[in-house]
C-alpha positions as a Markdown table, in Angstrom:
| # | Residue | x | y | z |
|---|---|---|---|---|
| 1 | Met | -18.1 | 55.2 | -24.1 |
| 2 | Pro | -18.2 | 58.2 | -21.8 |
| 3 | Leu | -14.8 | 59.9 | -20.7 |
| 4 | Ile | -14.7 | 61.4 | -17.1 |
| 5 | Gly | -12.0 | 63.7 | -16.1 |
| 6 | Glu | -10.7 | 64.4 | -12.7 |
| 7 | Ala | -9.0 | 67.7 | -11.7 |
| 8 | Cys | -7.3 | 66.0 | -8.8 |
| 9 | Ala | -6.0 | 68.2 | -6.0 |
| 10 | Phe | -3.0 | 66.1 | -5.1 |
| 11 | Ala | -2.5 | 62.7 | -6.5 |
| 12 | Asp | -0.2 | 61.5 | -3.7 |
| 13 | Gly | -2.4 | 63.0 | -0.9 |
| 14 | Pro | -3.7 | 60.3 | 1.4 |
| 15 | Ala | -7.1 | 61.7 | 1.4 |
| 16 | Val | -7.3 | 62.0 | -2.4 |
| 17 | Ala | -5.5 | 59.1 | -4.0 |
| 18 | Pro | -8.1 | 56.6 | -2.8 |
| 19 | Ile | -10.9 | 58.8 | -4.1 |
| 20 | Thr | -9.3 | 58.6 | -7.6 |
| 21 | Leu | -8.9 | 54.9 | -7.1 |
| 22 | Gly | -12.6 | 54.4 | -6.4 |
| 23 | Gln | -13.6 | 56.6 | -9.4 |
| 24 | Arg | -11.2 | 54.7 | -11.7 |
| 25 | Arg | -12.6 | 51.2 | -10.6 |
| 26 | Arg | -16.3 | 52.2 | -10.8 |
| 27 | Ala | -15.7 | 53.8 | -14.2 |
| 28 | Ala | -14.1 | 50.5 | -15.4 |
| 29 | Glu | -17.0 | 48.6 | -14.1 |
| 30 | Leu | -19.3 | 50.7 | -16.2 |
| 31 | Gly | -17.0 | 50.3 | -19.3 |
| 32 | Trp | -16.2 | 54.0 | -19.1 |
| 33 | Arg | -12.9 | 55.8 | -19.6 |
| 34 | Phe | -11.3 | 57.9 | -16.9 |
| 35 | Thr | -8.4 | 60.4 | -16.8 |
| 36 | Ser | -6.9 | 62.3 | -13.8 |
| 37 | Leu | -4.8 | 65.4 | -13.9 |
| 38 | Asp | -2.7 | 66.1 | -10.9 |
| 39 | Ala | -2.7 | 69.8 | -9.5 |
| 40 | Ser | -0.2 | 68.9 | -6.8 |
| 41 | Leu | -1.9 | 71.4 | -4.4 |
| 42 | Ser | -1.7 | 74.3 | -6.8 |
| 43 | Pro | -5.0 | 76.2 | -7.3 |
| 44 | Glu | -3.8 | 77.8 | -10.4 |
| 45 | Arg | -2.8 | 74.6 | -12.0 |
| 46 | Gln | -6.2 | 73.0 | -11.0 |
| 47 | Val | -8.1 | 75.8 | -12.8 |
| 48 | Ala | -5.9 | 75.3 | -15.9 |
| 49 | Gln | -6.5 | 71.5 | -15.8 |
| 50 | Ile | -10.3 | 72.0 | -15.4 |
| 51 | Asp | -10.2 | 74.1 | -18.7 |
| 52 | Glu | -8.0 | 71.5 | -20.3 |
| 53 | Leu | -10.5 | 68.8 | -19.5 |
| 54 | Val | -13.4 | 70.8 | -20.8 |
| 55 | Ala | -11.3 | 71.4 | -24.0 |
| 56 | Leu | -10.7 | 67.6 | -24.2 |
| 57 | Gly | -14.6 | 67.2 | -24.3 |
| 58 | Val | -15.0 | 65.1 | -21.2 |
| 59 | Asp | -18.5 | 63.8 | -20.5 |
| 60 | Gly | -18.2 | 64.5 | -16.8 |
| 61 | Leu | -15.9 | 66.3 | -14.4 |
| 62 | Thr | -14.9 | 65.7 | -10.9 |
| 63 | Ser | -12.8 | 67.9 | -8.5 |
| 64 | Trp | -11.7 | 68.4 | -4.9 |
| 65 | Thr | -11.6 | 72.2 | -4.9 |
| 66 | Leu | -8.3 | 73.8 | -3.8 |
| 67 | Asp | -9.5 | 77.4 | -4.0 |
| 68 | Ala | -13.2 | 78.2 | -4.6 |
| 69 | Ser | -12.6 | 81.7 | -5.6 |
| 70 | Leu | -10.3 | 80.7 | -8.5 |
| 71 | Ala | -12.2 | 77.5 | -9.4 |
| 72 | Glu | -15.6 | 78.9 | -9.8 |
| 73 | Arg | -15.2 | 80.6 | -13.1 |
| 74 | Ala | -13.7 | 77.4 | -14.6 |
| 75 | Tyr | -16.6 | 75.4 | -13.1 |
| 76 | Ala | -19.0 | 77.8 | -14.7 |
| 77 | Arg | -17.3 | 77.4 | -18.0 |
| 78 | Ala | -17.6 | 73.5 | -17.7 |
| 79 | Ala | -21.4 | 73.9 | -16.8 |
| 80 | Ala | -21.8 | 76.3 | -19.9 |
| 81 | Ala | -20.3 | 73.5 | -22.0 |
| 82 | Gly | -22.9 | 71.0 | -20.7 |
| 83 | Ile | -20.5 | 69.0 | -18.6 |
| 84 | Pro | -21.9 | 67.8 | -15.3 |
| 85 | Leu | -19.7 | 68.3 | -12.3 |
| 86 | Val | -19.2 | 66.4 | -9.1 |
| 87 | Thr | -17.1 | 67.9 | -6.3 |
| 88 | Phe | -15.8 | 66.4 | -3.2 |
| 89 | Asn | -16.4 | 68.2 | 0.1 |
| 90 | Ser | -16.6 | 71.5 | -1.8 |
| 91 | Glu | -19.7 | 73.5 | -2.5 |
| 92 | Thr | -20.2 | 75.2 | -5.9 |
| 93 | Pro | -23.4 | 76.4 | -7.7 |
| 94 | Ser | -22.1 | 74.8 | -10.7 |
| 95 | Ala | -22.0 | 71.2 | -9.3 |
| 96 | Thr | -24.6 | 68.6 | -10.1 |
| 97 | Thr | -23.6 | 66.6 | -6.9 |
| 98 | Val | -21.4 | 67.3 | -4.0 |
| 99 | Val | -20.0 | 64.2 | -2.3 |
| 100 | Arg | -19.4 | 65.0 | 1.3 |
| 101 | Gln | -17.3 | 62.9 | 3.7 |
| 102 | Arg | -18.3 | 63.0 | 7.3 |
| 103 | Ala | -14.5 | 62.8 | 8.1 |
| 104 | Asp | -14.4 | 66.5 | 7.3 |
| 105 | Thr | -17.4 | 67.4 | 9.6 |
| 106 | Glu | -17.7 | 67.9 | 13.3 |
| 107 | Val | -18.4 | 64.0 | 13.7 |
| 108 | Pro | -14.7 | 62.7 | 14.0 |
| 109 | Ala | -13.6 | 66.0 | 15.8 |
| 110 | Glu | -16.2 | 65.6 | 18.4 |
| 111 | Asp | -15.5 | 61.8 | 18.8 |
| 112 | Ala | -11.8 | 62.4 | 19.1 |
| 113 | Ala | -12.2 | 65.1 | 21.7 |
| 114 | Arg | -14.4 | 62.8 | 23.7 |
| 115 | Tyr | -11.8 | 60.0 | 23.3 |
| 116 | Ile | -9.0 | 62.1 | 24.7 |
| 117 | Ala | -11.1 | 63.8 | 27.5 |
| 118 | Ala | -12.4 | 60.4 | 28.8 |
| 119 | Arg | -8.7 | 59.2 | 29.1 |
| 120 | Val | -7.1 | 62.4 | 30.1 |
| 121 | Pro | -9.4 | 65.1 | 31.5 |
| 122 | Gly | -8.1 | 68.6 | 30.7 |
| 123 | Ala | -5.4 | 67.0 | 28.4 |
| 124 | His | -2.7 | 69.2 | 26.9 |
| 125 | Val | -3.2 | 68.8 | 23.1 |
| 126 | Leu | -1.0 | 69.6 | 20.0 |
| 127 | Val | -2.9 | 70.3 | 16.9 |
| 128 | Val | -1.3 | 69.8 | 13.5 |
| 129 | Gly | -3.3 | 71.1 | 10.6 |
| 130 | Gly | -2.5 | 70.8 | 6.8 |
| 131 | Pro | -2.5 | 72.8 | 3.6 |
| 132 | Pro | -5.1 | 75.6 | 3.1 |
| 133 | Ile | -7.6 | 73.4 | 1.4 |
| 134 | Pro | -11.2 | 74.2 | 2.7 |
| 135 | Ala | -12.2 | 70.8 | 3.7 |
| 136 | Leu | -8.9 | 70.2 | 5.7 |
| 137 | Val | -9.2 | 73.6 | 7.3 |
| 138 | Ala | -12.6 | 72.6 | 8.4 |
| 139 | Arg | -11.2 | 69.5 | 10.0 |
| 140 | Val | -9.0 | 71.7 | 12.2 |
| 141 | Glu | -11.7 | 74.2 | 13.2 |
| 142 | His | -14.1 | 71.4 | 14.1 |
| 143 | Phe | -11.6 | 69.8 | 16.4 |
| 144 | Leu | -10.6 | 73.2 | 18.0 |
| 145 | Thr | -14.4 | 73.8 | 18.7 |
| 146 | Ala | -14.8 | 70.2 | 20.1 |
| 147 | Ala | -11.8 | 70.3 | 22.2 |
| 148 | Ala | -12.8 | 73.6 | 23.9 |
| 149 | Gly | -16.2 | 72.0 | 24.6 |
| 150 | Lys | -14.6 | 69.0 | 26.2 |
| 151 | Gly | -12.2 | 71.1 | 28.4 |
| 152 | Leu | -9.1 | 70.1 | 26.5 |
| 153 | Leu | -6.2 | 72.6 | 26.4 |
| 154 | Val | -4.7 | 73.3 | 23.0 |
| 155 | Val | -1.1 | 74.2 | 23.9 |
| 156 | Gly | 0.3 | 74.3 | 20.4 |
| 157 | Arg | -0.5 | 74.5 | 16.7 |
| 158 | Gly | 1.3 | 73.9 | 13.6 |
| 159 | Asp | 0.6 | 73.0 | 10.0 |
| 160 | Asn | 2.0 | 70.3 | 7.8 |
| 161 | Val | 1.4 | 72.2 | 4.4 |
| 162 | Gly | 3.3 | 69.5 | 2.5 |
| 163 | Asp | 0.5 | 67.0 | 3.4 |
| 164 | Val | 3.0 | 64.0 | 3.7 |
| 165 | Glu | 5.0 | 62.3 | 6.4 |
| 166 | Glu | 8.4 | 63.7 | 5.6 |
| 167 | Thr | 7.0 | 67.3 | 5.9 |
| 168 | Ala | 5.1 | 66.4 | 9.1 |
| 169 | Leu | 8.3 | 65.4 | 11.0 |
| 170 | Pro | 9.9 | 68.7 | 11.6 |
| 171 | Val | 6.6 | 70.3 | 12.4 |
| 172 | Val | 5.9 | 67.7 | 15.2 |
| 173 | Glu | 9.5 | 68.0 | 16.3 |
| 174 | Gly | 9.2 | 71.8 | 16.8 |
| 175 | Leu | 6.0 | 71.5 | 18.6 |
| 176 | Leu | 7.3 | 69.0 | 21.0 |
| 177 | Asp | 10.4 | 71.1 | 21.6 |
| 178 | Glu | 8.3 | 74.0 | 22.5 |
| 179 | His | 5.9 | 72.3 | 24.9 |
| 180 | Gly | 6.9 | 70.1 | 27.7 |
| 181 | Arg | 3.6 | 68.2 | 28.8 |
| 182 | Val | 1.8 | 66.8 | 26.0 |
| 183 | Asp | -1.1 | 64.3 | 26.5 |
| 184 | Ala | -2.3 | 64.1 | 23.0 |
| 185 | Ile | -1.4 | 65.0 | 19.3 |
| 186 | Trp | -4.4 | 65.5 | 17.1 |
| 187 | Cys | -3.5 | 65.4 | 13.4 |
| 188 | Phe | -5.6 | 66.5 | 10.4 |
| 189 | Asn | -4.4 | 63.4 | 8.4 |
| 190 | Asp | -2.7 | 59.9 | 8.9 |
| 191 | Tyr | 0.7 | 60.8 | 7.3 |
| 192 | Thr | 1.0 | 63.5 | 10.0 |
| 193 | Ala | -0.2 | 61.0 | 12.8 |
| 194 | Val | 2.4 | 58.4 | 11.7 |
| 195 | Ala | 5.1 | 61.1 | 11.7 |
| 196 | Ala | 4.0 | 62.1 | 15.2 |
| 197 | Gly | 4.2 | 58.5 | 16.4 |
| 198 | Lys | 7.6 | 58.1 | 15.0 |
| 199 | Val | 8.9 | 61.3 | 16.7 |
| 200 | Leu | 7.5 | 60.3 | 20.1 |
| 201 | Arg | 9.2 | 56.9 | 19.8 |
| 202 | Arg | 12.4 | 58.4 | 18.8 |
| 203 | Arg | 12.3 | 60.5 | 22.0 |
| 204 | Gly | 11.3 | 57.5 | 24.1 |
| 205 | Ala | 7.8 | 58.8 | 24.9 |
| 206 | Pro | 5.1 | 56.1 | 25.1 |
| 207 | Val | 2.0 | 56.1 | 22.8 |
| 208 | Cys | -1.4 | 55.3 | 24.0 |
| 209 | Ser | -2.4 | 52.0 | 22.4 |
| 210 | Gly | -5.0 | 49.5 | 23.7 |
| 211 | Gly | -4.3 | 49.1 | 27.4 |
| 212 | Ala | -0.9 | 51.0 | 27.3 |
| 213 | Ala | -0.8 | 54.4 | 28.6 |
| 214 | Gly | 1.0 | 57.3 | 26.7 |
| 215 | Val | 0.5 | 60.1 | 24.4 |
| 216 | Ile | -2.9 | 59.8 | 22.4 |
| 217 | Val | -2.0 | 60.1 | 18.7 |
| 218 | Ser | -5.1 | 60.8 | 16.5 |
| 219 | Gly | -5.2 | 60.8 | 12.6 |
| 220 | Ile | -7.9 | 61.0 | 9.8 |
| 221 | Ser | -8.1 | 58.9 | 6.6 |
| 222 | Gly | -7.8 | 55.3 | 7.4 |
| 223 | Ala | -4.5 | 55.1 | 5.3 |
| 224 | Pro | -2.7 | 51.7 | 5.2 |
| 225 | Leu | 0.4 | 53.2 | 6.9 |
| 226 | Ala | -1.8 | 54.4 | 9.8 |
| 227 | Ile | -3.5 | 51.0 | 10.2 |
| 228 | Gln | -0.1 | 49.3 | 10.4 |
| 229 | Ala | 0.9 | 52.1 | 13.0 |
| 230 | Ile | -2.1 | 51.3 | 15.1 |
| 231 | Arg | -1.2 | 47.6 | 15.0 |
| 232 | Asp | 2.3 | 48.3 | 16.1 |
| 233 | Gly | 1.3 | 50.7 | 18.8 |
| 234 | Ser | 2.7 | 54.0 | 17.3 |
| 235 | Val | -0.5 | 55.6 | 16.5 |
| 236 | Thr | -3.7 | 55.4 | 18.8 |
| 237 | Leu | -6.6 | 55.8 | 16.3 |
| 238 | Thr | -7.7 | 57.1 | 13.0 |
| 239 | Tyr | -11.0 | 57.7 | 11.2 |
| 240 | Asp | -11.5 | 55.9 | 8.0 |
| 241 | Ser | -12.9 | 58.5 | 5.7 |
| 242 | Leu | -14.1 | 55.6 | 3.2 |
| 243 | Pro | -12.5 | 57.5 | 0.3 |
| 244 | Val | -12.9 | 54.7 | -2.2 |
| 245 | Asp | -16.7 | 54.8 | -1.5 |
| 246 | Ala | -16.6 | 58.5 | -2.1 |
| 247 | Gly | -14.9 | 58.1 | -5.6 |
| 248 | Arg | -17.5 | 55.4 | -6.5 |
| 249 | Ala | -20.3 | 57.7 | -5.4 |
| 250 | Ala | -19.1 | 60.4 | -7.8 |
| 251 | Ile | -19.0 | 58.2 | -10.8 |
| 252 | Asp | -22.6 | 56.8 | -9.8 |
| 253 | Ala | -23.9 | 60.4 | -9.7 |
| 254 | Leu | -22.5 | 61.2 | -13.1 |
| 255 | Ala | -24.0 | 57.8 | -14.3 |
| 256 | Ser | -27.4 | 59.0 | -13.3 |
| 257 | Val | -27.0 | 62.3 | -15.1 |
| 258 | Leu | -25.6 | 60.9 | -18.3 |
| 259 | Gly | -28.3 | 58.3 | -18.4 |
| 260 | Gly | -30.9 | 60.9 | -18.5 |
| 261 | Gly | -31.9 | 60.9 | -14.9 |
| 262 | Glu | -31.3 | 63.1 | -11.9 |
| 263 | Ala | -28.5 | 62.8 | -9.4 |
| 264 | Pro | -28.8 | 63.8 | -5.7 |
| 265 | Arg | -27.6 | 67.3 | -4.9 |
| 266 | Glu | -25.6 | 65.7 | -1.9 |
| 267 | Val | -24.3 | 62.3 | -1.1 |
| 268 | Trp | -22.9 | 61.7 | 2.3 |
| 269 | Ile | -20.1 | 59.1 | 3.0 |
| 270 | Asp | -19.7 | 58.1 | 6.7 |
| 271 | Cys | -16.5 | 57.6 | 8.7 |
| 272 | Val | -15.4 | 54.8 | 11.0 |
| 273 | Arg | -13.1 | 55.1 | 14.0 |
| 274 | Tyr | -10.3 | 52.3 | 14.2 |
| 275 | Asp | -8.1 | 51.9 | 17.3 |
| 276 | Ala | -6.5 | 48.8 | 18.9 |
| 277 | Ser | -10.0 | 47.5 | 19.9 |
| 278 | Asn | -11.4 | 46.9 | 16.3 |
| 279 | Ile | -8.3 | 47.1 | 14.0 |
| 280 | Gly | -8.8 | 43.6 | 13.1 |
| 281 | Ala | -12.0 | 44.5 | 11.3 |
| 282 | Phe | -10.3 | 46.9 | 8.9 |
| 283 | Val | -10.6 | 46.1 | 5.2 |
| 284 | Pro | -7.8 | 47.6 | 3.0 |
| 285 | Trp | -8.9 | 50.2 | 0.5 |
| 286 | Asp | -7.6 | 48.2 | -2.5 |
| 287 | Glu | -9.8 | 45.2 | -1.5 |
| 288 | Arg | -13.0 | 47.1 | -1.4 |
C-alpha cells in the first residue's frame, strides 16, 4: 500500500487546504495512505519536512513550493532516493509532474481587468497581494499587467502576508484610508476579498453585486466563504481555482509512475468565474 507525503505550504490557506483534500480523497479511493506536514508558510520548515518525508520512506511526494532556491536541494535528495515528486504551480527539474492551475496565470487576471473596465472605464483600483509565494506573486503581476492594458489606474497596493481574513482587514482599512476614490478592490485570494467586502460595508460603501452598483470586489479561490459573500452581496466575483481537482490530479500522476507508466510533465487545471449571474451553479468543494 503506497504512502504519499505532502510537504504542505500552509494547511489553513484557502488555496492549499482543498488541494490537500483532493489528494487525501483520491489516495483513499486507491487504497493508499496519505500524510501531510504543514510548513505554515515557513520555507525552512518545508525543506525540513521534505527531508523528513524522504526519511520516512514515502513512495511519492507532493509540494507547493514556498522558496525554490531552498527547496531545490531537498527535491534533488528525494529524486536521488527514487521518490517521484509532483509540485503545484512551481517548476523544478526534480518534478515528475507539475500540476498548474490557471488561477495563477494571466487568464483570471485579464478577465477581472475586463470585468472592471467594462463597468467602470479608467477605474481606480486597489490591489491586495499576499505572502511571497511564487504562484501568488504571479497572480498579482498578471493582474497589474492586465489592468494597465485595460486602462485601469492602480492607486494603491498592499500585501496580506498572513493569507487569512483577519490579517487582511487592517491592510484593506489602511488602503481605503489613504485613497478617497476607489472603484474596485482586486484581491489575490478569497479571504482577502471577504475582508474587503466587510470593511466596505462597515464604512457604508456599496459593493457591486448583480444589478447593484458599487465597489467591485474580486477574489480568487472559490472558497466557501466567498461564495456565501457573493450570495449576500458583499463580494462581486471570484475565480474557482478547482483545487480539489488539482489535488486529485497529483495523486493520479503519481499513480501512473508507481504503476510503471509515465506521467505527463504538466497537468493544467482550469478556473471558473462566479458572480451573481451564475453563483447558483457552484458545487461546494467537499461535494466534488
